[in-house]
N, C-alpha and C positions, 0 to 999 in steps of 0.2 A: 363448698357449695357456692354457686354463683347467684347473686341477687339479680333477678330478672325484672322485677317490677316492684313498686312501692307496696308495702304491707304493714299492717298494724296489729298489735295484740295488747290486751290489757285494758284497764279503765283508769279513770281519774278519782276513784273512790279511795278512801282512807285505807292504808296498809296494802295498796296495790301500786302498780306502775304501768304506764302506757309506753310501749316500745314501738317505734316506727323505723323501718329499714327501707332504704332506697339504693338503687345502683350508685356506686361511688365513682371516684375519679382516680383510681389506682392505689388507694390506701383506705384505711379505716378512719373516718371522721366521726368522732363521738361528741354529741352535744348533750349535756346533762343538766337537768333542772330538778331540784329536790328540796323538799321542805326540811330535810335534815342534812343538807349539803355540808355545812360546817363540821358536823360531827362524823358523818359517814361517807362523804363524797369520794374519798380515796378508795374505800372498800367497794362502793357501788361501781365505780369505774373499773376496778380490777375484776370484779365478778362479770361484768358485761364483756370486757375484752377477752377474758379467759373462755367464756362461753362461745364467743364468736370464733376464737382460735380452735376450740375443740370441734366446732362444726365445719371448719375449713373455710371460713369466710375471711377474706383478706382485702376485699374491695367493696366498701359500702359506706353509706352515710347513715348513721344511727342516731336517733333522737330518743332520749329517755326522759320522761316526766315521772319522777318518783314521788310517791305520797307515803313513804315509810315502809316500803315493801321489804320483806325478808329476802335473803340471798336465794332461797329456793324459788321464790316467786319471780325474782329477776331472771333467773336461769330459764324458768318455764316460759316467761314472756318473750325473751330473746329467741329461744328455740322455736316457739310458735310463729313469731313474726318472720323468721328466716325461712321456715318450712312453707309458710303461706306465700312468701315472695318468689319462691321457685316452683310453685304448684306442687310441692311434695306432700302437702297436707291432704290432698285428694287421694293419695296412694296409701298403701298399708304401711304406715310409719309406726315403729315401736316408740311411742311417746315416752320421753324420759330416758330412753336407752342410749341416745347419742351423747348426752351430757351427763358426766358423772362427777 
Protein backbone atom coordinates (compact mmCIF):
# COMPACT_ATOMS: atom_id res chain seq x y z
CA UNK A 1 0.00 0.00 0.00
CA UNK A 2 1.15 3.50 -0.72
CA UNK A 3 0.86 6.20 1.94
CA UNK A 4 -0.90 9.09 0.19
CA UNK A 5 -1.55 11.52 3.02
CA UNK A 6 -0.90 11.88 6.75
CA UNK A 7 -3.23 9.85 8.95
CA UNK A 8 -3.53 8.98 12.62
CA UNK A 9 -5.11 6.23 14.71
CA UNK A 10 -5.31 5.68 18.45
CA UNK A 11 -5.24 7.82 21.56
CA UNK A 12 -2.83 8.85 24.28
CA UNK A 13 -4.81 7.02 26.96
CA UNK A 14 -3.21 4.41 29.17
CA UNK A 15 -2.80 0.99 27.47
CA UNK A 16 -3.20 2.52 23.99
CA UNK A 17 -0.92 3.92 21.31
CA UNK A 18 -1.20 6.81 18.87
CA UNK A 19 0.19 5.94 15.44
CA UNK A 20 0.78 8.57 12.75
CA UNK A 21 1.82 7.70 9.20
CA UNK A 22 2.99 10.15 6.54
CA UNK A 23 4.46 9.76 3.04
CA UNK A 24 8.13 8.88 3.35
CA UNK A 25 11.31 9.50 1.44
CA UNK A 26 12.02 6.06 0.00
CA UNK A 27 12.19 4.01 3.21
CA UNK A 28 10.50 3.35 6.54
CA UNK A 29 11.41 5.97 9.15
CA UNK A 30 10.13 4.91 12.57
CA UNK A 31 10.05 7.25 15.53
CA UNK A 32 9.06 5.60 18.80
CA UNK A 33 8.17 7.16 22.14
CA UNK A 34 6.99 4.86 24.91
CA UNK A 35 6.47 4.86 28.63
CA UNK A 36 7.90 1.31 28.59
CA UNK A 37 10.66 1.86 26.01
CA UNK A 38 13.44 0.34 28.13
CA UNK A 39 11.47 -2.85 28.78
CA UNK A 40 9.60 -3.37 25.49
CA UNK A 41 11.05 -0.99 22.90
CA UNK A 42 12.53 -3.75 20.75
CA UNK A 43 9.24 -5.71 20.71
CA UNK A 44 7.18 -2.59 19.90
CA UNK A 45 9.51 -1.69 17.03
CA UNK A 46 9.37 -5.26 15.68
CA UNK A 47 5.55 -5.39 15.84
CA UNK A 48 5.16 -2.07 14.02
CA UNK A 49 7.67 -2.96 11.29
CA UNK A 50 6.19 -6.44 10.75
CA UNK A 51 2.69 -4.96 10.45
CA UNK A 52 3.87 -2.41 7.90
CA UNK A 53 5.60 -5.18 5.96
CA UNK A 54 2.45 -7.34 5.92
CA UNK A 55 0.48 -4.36 4.60
CA UNK A 56 3.06 -3.82 1.86
CA UNK A 57 4.17 -0.42 3.14
CA UNK A 58 7.84 0.28 2.38
CA UNK A 59 7.91 4.06 2.10
CA UNK A 60 6.56 5.96 5.12
CA UNK A 61 7.40 8.11 8.09
CA UNK A 62 5.78 6.47 11.12
CA UNK A 63 5.49 7.96 14.59
CA UNK A 64 4.32 5.83 17.50
CA UNK A 65 3.52 7.26 20.92
CA UNK A 66 2.94 4.19 23.08
CA UNK A 67 1.29 4.21 26.49
CA UNK A 68 1.67 0.52 27.26
CA UNK A 69 -0.38 -0.96 24.40
CA UNK A 70 -0.49 -4.69 23.77
CA UNK A 71 0.79 -6.08 20.46
CA UNK A 72 -2.75 -6.59 19.15
CA UNK A 73 -3.52 -2.93 19.83
CA UNK A 74 -0.35 -1.79 18.08
CA UNK A 75 -1.21 -3.90 15.03
CA UNK A 76 -4.74 -2.50 14.92
CA UNK A 77 -3.56 1.10 15.23
CA UNK A 78 -0.93 0.70 12.49
CA UNK A 79 -3.44 -1.03 10.21
CA UNK A 80 -6.06 1.68 10.77
CA UNK A 81 -3.63 4.55 10.19
CA UNK A 82 -2.35 2.98 6.96
CA UNK A 83 -5.87 2.34 5.65
CA UNK A 84 -6.87 5.92 6.49
CA UNK A 85 -3.79 7.31 4.76
CA UNK A 86 -4.69 5.71 1.45
CA UNK A 87 -8.47 6.27 1.75
CA UNK A 88 -9.04 2.53 2.00
CA UNK A 89 -11.05 2.84 5.23
CA UNK A 90 -13.96 4.29 3.26
CA UNK A 91 -14.16 1.05 1.24
CA UNK A 92 -15.27 -2.39 2.31
CA UNK A 93 -12.11 -3.41 4.17
CA UNK A 94 -12.07 -6.68 6.15
CA UNK A 95 -10.62 -5.12 9.30
CA UNK A 96 -8.13 -7.42 10.94
CA UNK A 97 -7.93 -9.60 7.85
CA UNK A 98 -4.79 -8.06 6.36
CA UNK A 99 -2.67 -8.50 9.47
CA UNK A 100 -2.26 -11.93 11.03
